[in-house]
C-alpha positions as CSV (number, residue, x, y, z in Angstrom):
1,X,-9.0,7.8,-32.5
2,X,-12.9,7.3,-31.6
3,X,-14.9,5.8,-34.2
4,X,-17.8,8.5,-35.0
5,X,-20.8,5.8,-34.1
6,X,-23.1,5.9,-37.3
7,X,-26.6,4.6,-36.0
8,X,-28.2,1.5,-37.5
9,X,-31.4,-0.1,-36.1
10,X,-30.2,-3.9,-37.2
11,X,-28.1,-5.3,-34.2
12,X,-26.6,-7.9,-36.7
13,X,-23.0,-6.7,-37.0
14,X,-22.2,-9.0,-39.8
15,X,-25.0,-7.7,-41.8
16,X,-24.5,-4.2,-40.9
17,X,-20.9,-4.5,-42.4
18,X,-22.3,-6.3,-45.1
19,X,-24.5,-4.1,-46.3
20,X,-23.1,-0.9,-45.6
21,X,-20.1,-1.9,-48.0
22,X,-22.7,-2.7,-50.8
23,X,-24.2,1.2,-49.8
24,X,-20.4,2.8,-49.8
25,X,-19.9,0.7,-53.7
26,X,-23.6,2.6,-54.6
27,X,-23.0,6.0,-53.2
28,X,-19.3,6.5,-54.2
29,X,-20.0,5.4,-58.4
30,X,-23.1,8.3,-57.8
31,X,-21.4,10.7,-56.0
32,X,-18.4,10.4,-58.6
33,X,-21.1,10.7,-61.2
34,X,-23.3,13.6,-59.9
35,X,-21.9,14.8,-57.0
36,X,-23.0,14.6,-53.0
37,X,-25.9,17.6,-53.4
38,X,-27.4,16.0,-56.7
39,X,-27.4,12.5,-55.5
40,X,-30.5,11.2,-53.1
41,X,-30.7,8.9,-50.7
42,X,-33.8,6.7,-53.0
43,X,-30.8,6.4,-55.5
44,X,-28.1,5.5,-53.2
45,X,-30.3,2.6,-52.3
46,X,-31.3,2.0,-55.5
47,X,-27.4,1.7,-56.7
48,X,-27.2,-0.6,-53.3
49,X,-29.6,-2.7,-54.2
50,X,-32.4,-2.6,-51.7
51,X,-35.4,-0.2,-51.0
52,X,-35.0,3.6,-49.5
53,X,-36.7,2.0,-46.0
54,X,-33.8,-0.8,-45.7
55,X,-31.4,1.9,-46.5
56,X,-32.3,3.8,-43.5
57,X,-32.0,1.2,-41.4
58,X,-28.5,1.5,-41.6
59,X,-27.9,5.4,-41.9
60,X,-29.2,8.2,-40.6
61,X,-28.2,10.6,-43.1
62,X,-27.1,11.0,-46.6
63,X,-23.8,12.5,-44.8
64,X,-23.6,9.3,-42.8
65,X,-22.0,7.7,-45.7
66,X,-19.1,10.0,-46.3
67,X,-18.4,9.3,-43.0
68,X,-18.5,5.4,-43.7
69,X,-16.4,6.0,-47.1
70,X,-13.6,7.4,-44.6
71,X,-13.8,5.1,-42.0
72,X,-13.4,2.4,-45.0
73,X,-10.2,4.0,-46.5
74,X,-8.8,4.6,-42.9
75,X,-9.8,1.3,-41.5
76,X,-7.7,-0.6,-44.5
77,X,-4.7,1.6,-44.1
78,X,-4.7,1.2,-40.3
79,X,-5.1,-2.8,-40.3
80,X,-2.4,-2.8,-43.1
81,X,-0.1,-0.4,-40.7
82,X,-0.6,-2.1,-37.3
83,X,0.6,-5.2,-38.6
84,X,3.8,-3.6,-39.9
85,X,4.3,-1.8,-36.5
86,X,3.1,-4.4,-34.6
87,X,5.6,-7.0,-36.8
88,X,9.0,-5.9,-37.6
89,X,8.4,-2.3,-37.1
90,X,11.7,-0.4,-36.8
91,X,13.3,-1.3,-39.8
92,X,13.7,0.0,-43.3
93,X,11.9,-3.1,-44.7
94,X,8.8,-2.5,-42.4
95,X,8.6,1.1,-43.9
96,X,9.2,-0.1,-47.2
97,X,6.1,-2.6,-46.5
98,X,3.9,0.3,-45.1
99,X,4.1,2.6,-47.9
100,X,4.1,-0.2,-50.3
101,X,0.8,-1.0,-48.6
102,X,-0.6,2.3,-48.1
103,X,0.1,3.2,-52.4
104,X,-1.7,-0.2,-52.7
105,X,-4.6,0.2,-50.7
106,X,-4.8,4.1,-52.8
107,X,-5.1,2.4,-55.7
108,X,-7.7,-0.1,-54.7
109,X,-10.4,2.4,-53.3
110,X,-9.1,5.3,-55.5
111,X,-12.9,6.1,-56.5
112,X,-13.3,6.1,-52.7
113,X,-10.5,8.6,-51.7
114,X,-11.5,11.0,-54.7
115,X,-15.1,11.5,-53.7
116,X,-13.8,11.8,-50.1
117,X,-11.7,14.7,-51.0
118,X,-14.0,16.0,-53.4
119,X,-17.0,16.0,-51.2
120,X,-15.7,16.5,-48.1
121,X,-16.7,20.4,-48.8
122,X,-20.2,19.0,-48.4
123,X,-19.9,18.0,-44.5
124,X,-21.2,20.1,-41.9
125,X,-18.9,22.2,-40.2
126,X,-18.4,20.2,-37.2
127,X,-18.0,16.9,-39.2
128,X,-15.3,18.0,-41.5
129,X,-12.2,18.0,-39.0
130,X,-13.4,14.3,-38.2
131,X,-12.1,13.9,-41.8
132,X,-9.0,16.1,-41.1
133,X,-8.4,13.7,-38.2
134,X,-8.5,10.5,-39.6
135,X,-5.7,12.0,-42.3
136,X,-3.8,13.2,-39.5
137,X,-4.0,9.9,-37.6
138,X,-2.8,7.8,-40.9
139,X,0.4,10.2,-40.9
140,X,0.6,9.4,-37.0
141,X,1.3,6.0,-37.9
142,X,4.0,6.7,-40.5
143,X,5.3,8.7,-38.1
144,X,5.3,6.0,-35.8
145,X,7.3,3.7,-38.0
146,X,9.7,6.4,-38.9
147,X,10.2,6.6,-35.1
148,X,11.0,3.4,-34.7
149,X,13.7,3.3,-37.6
150,X,15.1,6.4,-35.8
151,X,15.1,4.6,-32.4
152,X,17.2,1.5,-33.4
153,X,20.2,3.7,-35.2
154,X,18.4,3.1,-39.1
155,X,17.8,6.6,-39.1
156,X,18.5,9.9,-38.3
157,X,15.6,12.4,-37.8
158,X,14.1,14.8,-36.0
159,X,10.7,15.1,-34.6
160,X,9.6,17.8,-37.0
161,X,11.6,16.1,-39.7
162,X,9.6,13.2,-38.9
163,X,6.2,14.6,-39.1
164,X,7.1,15.8,-42.2
165,X,8.2,13.1,-43.7
166,X,4.9,11.2,-42.7
167,X,3.1,13.9,-44.4
168,X,5.0,13.3,-47.3
169,X,4.0,9.9,-47.7
170,X,0.4,10.1,-47.3
171,X,0.6,13.1,-50.5
172,X,2.9,10.6,-52.6
173,X,0.0,8.0,-52.2
174,X,-2.7,10.4,-52.6
175,X,-1.0,11.8,-55.9
176,X,-1.2,8.5,-57.4
177,X,-4.9,8.3,-56.6
178,X,-5.5,11.8,-58.2
179,X,-2.4,11.4,-61.2
180,X,-3.2,7.9,-61.8
181,X,-4.3,9.1,-65.4
182,X,-1.3,10.8,-66.1
183,X,1.2,8.6,-64.5
184,X,0.2,5.1,-65.5
185,X,1.3,6.2,-68.6
186,X,4.8,5.7,-67.5
187,X,4.6,3.4,-64.4
188,X,2.8,0.8,-63.2
189,X,1.8,0.5,-59.9
190,X,4.5,-1.5,-58.7
191,X,7.0,0.7,-60.7
192,X,5.7,4.1,-58.8
193,X,6.1,2.5,-55.3
194,X,9.5,1.3,-56.0
195,X,10.5,4.9,-57.6
196,X,8.8,6.9,-54.9
197,X,9.8,4.7,-51.9
198,X,13.7,5.1,-53.4
199,X,13.4,9.0,-53.8
200,X,12.0,9.3,-50.2
201,X,14.6,7.1,-48.6
202,X,17.5,8.7,-50.7
203,X,16.5,11.8,-49.1
204,X,16.2,10.9,-45.7
205,X,19.3,8.3,-45.6
206,X,22.4,9.3,-44.2
207,X,24.8,10.5,-46.9
208,X,24.0,6.8,-49.2
209,X,23.6,8.1,-53.0
210,X,20.5,6.8,-54.7
211,X,20.3,3.5,-56.0
212,X,22.6,2.0,-53.5
213,X,19.7,1.4,-50.1
214,X,20.0,-1.6,-48.0
215,X,19.4,-2.9,-44.8
216,X,22.8,-1.8,-44.0
217,X,23.1,1.6,-45.9
218,X,21.3,3.9,-43.0
219,X,22.7,2.2,-40.0
220,X,24.4,4.8,-37.5
221,X,27.9,5.8,-38.9
222,X,27.5,3.8,-42.2
223,X,30.7,4.8,-44.1
224,X,29.7,6.9,-47.7
225,X,30.6,4.7,-50.6
């Protein structure tokens, strides 16, 4: 999917990335505290550590910051999952690793994820679909991992099932972000990853009872035990 261009007058790409990273951190804290509409660009500049004039060298509108938040989440997930796809994609281990990487990114970027979903309604009517496309693209990457597992005979899933499970994974990651305040009373992040992954795979494996999943459990034709 083509990245939406946020215009900057500065030509140094490294500096642009560094300044925008500062901007995202400052803006996310303000959006979480005050909301998108009540936050001013001057406040974003101050929280980012530079002047309002400098701010406008890296963005054109306050809405650009929400795009940058969305892009930041997507880029980190994409980078991790592409490594899984380009490495040993097509195995249950690569699928498990992809799920774990995604959940950990959601944990690391919890504030960004919350702001993105809380404030997406503030985007213009022609801009909101961009955020939805980003999320669909993340789901599609999990769909590709699931498809490769199916092609290799480790899972037996239809195209519709692959699509549904890919979206399930996205929602399970979001649940940790949105409900971590309650879940962390019972689970560490690693426990959450383990239990959710086992529950998910036990539901799509070929007849293996929960708790007996391993690299051989879902081979086509593997006998039940």
